N, C-alpha and C positions, 0 to 999 in steps of 0.2 A: 494912712500910715499912723500907727499908734505910737505911744511914748516909748515902748520897748524897741520898736524898729528904729526910731529916731536916735535913742541912746546908743543902740548897737552900731548904727552908722557913724555916729560921732566917735565912739571908742575905736572903731576900725580905722578911721582917718587919723586920730591921735596916735594910734599904734604904728601906722605906716610912717608917719612923720618921725616918730622916735626911732623906728627901725632904720630909716634912711639916714638920719642924723648919726646914729650910732655906727652905722657902716662907714659913712663918710669920714668920721673922726677916729675910727678904730676903737670906739668905746663898745666893747662887747656887752657890758652890762646894760647900756641904753638900748642896744640892738635886741637883747633878750627881753627887756621890758616892753619894747615895741611889739615883739611877737606875742607876748602875753596879752597886751591890750587888744591886739587884733583878734586873738582867739576869744577873749572875753566879749568883744563887740559882736563877733559872729554868733556866739551863743545867745547873746541878748537879742539880736536880730531874729534868730531862728525862733526863739520863744515868742517874740512879737508876731512872727508869721503864723505860728501855731494858734495863737490867740485870735488872730484875724480869721483864719480858716474855720475855727470853732464857732466864732461869732456869725460867720456867713452861713453856717449849717443850721443855726437856730431859726 
């Protein structure tokens, strides 16, 4: 697992926690921030996956 995959996983977890907190408290802004963090994390993880796949091909 490379640093991009780790960061992506961390951001996805952070986003999920924010989203759940926002939903539980009725805070739509926090919920939206959580969704954005999750999307950012997924993108970062995908980038890490691509780098790993490319590295394995060499």
